[in-house]
C-alpha positions, -999 to 999 in steps of 0.1 A, spaced: 0 0 0 13 35 -9 10 62 17 14 99 9 16 128 34 17 164 22 31 193 41 42 229 35 9 246 29 1 279 44 -9 315 38 12 338 16 8 371 0 4 373 -38 38 372 -55 53 351 -28 65 315 -28 58 282 -11 73 248 -13 50 218 -8 65 184 2 51 149 -1 65 120 18 59 88 -2 61 54 15 51 19 6 56 -1 -26 82 18 -46 69 3 -79 36 21 -73 49 56 -75 68 57 -108 46 86 -116 38 113 -91 17 144 -94 3 174 -76 -33 183 -79 -54 211 -65 -90 217 -57 -105 250 -50 -139 254 -33 -167 248 -58 -143 236 -85 -132 202 -98 -99 188 -89 -72 194 -115 -36 184 -120 -10 211 -118 22 191 -123 32 155 -132 66 138 -129 75 105 -145 103 92 -124 118 69 -150 127 94 -176 123 125 -155 97 140 -178 74 167 -164 41 182 -174 25 214 -162 -10 228 -164 -10 260 -185 -21 280 -154 11 272 -135 37 268 -163 68 289 -156 58 294 -120 56 260 -105 82 232 -105 78 196 -95 108 176 -84 117 145 -63 143 132 -41 142 95 -48 166 86 -20 144 103 6 112 93 -12 101 129 -13 82 148 -40 82 186 -40 62 214 -56 80 247 -57 54 275 -62 66 309 -72 48 341 -82 17 329 -64 -16 344 -73 -49 345 -54 -64 321 -79 -38 295 -68 -57 292 -35 -68 256 -31 -62 224 -13 -32 207 -28 -29 169 -31 0 146 -38 -9 116 -59 10 85 -72 6 57 -97 28 30 -112 25 44 -147 4 76 -147 -13 90 -178 3 83 -211 13 107 -239 -21 102 -256 -38 119 -227 -11 144 -218 -12 157 -254 -49 167 -251 -59 203 -246 -68 207 -210 -53 174 -200 -50 185 -164 -87 181 -160 -87 146 -173 -60 127 -154 -74 123 -119 -86 88 -126 -51 78 -135 -39 81 -99 -52 55 -73 -30 68 -44 -37 101 -27 -26 121 3 -49 140 26 -40 174 12 -25 206 24 -41 240 22 -26 269 3 -41 304 6 -28 333 -14 -41 367 -3 -38 400 -23 
């Protein structure tokens, strides 16, 4: 069983930065693909960043491209999301997720793919709240 625990959320002024962390434990073959999702009140959950551990490829939602960066420390079994130039619209609960494969290129090549990949991830953390105030 894969267990994920997020940390690092908080309140920050617009333009500021936060780094979210996710501790991953359990079957290492179940987390070859890790991702960060977010869900704002009244909105659907969407992916913000995906990392395929094998080749190191990353994918970002258009709304965060150039501002957020996903990374991992495989030795420590940690996944990070560095968030810079935060905006009030980034306010949401942020979740770490993992899967043995993750979504393939056929899905990641679609417009708006970040709204279509939630079902690709069976393992989820409990979330950490990020609030950005203006």
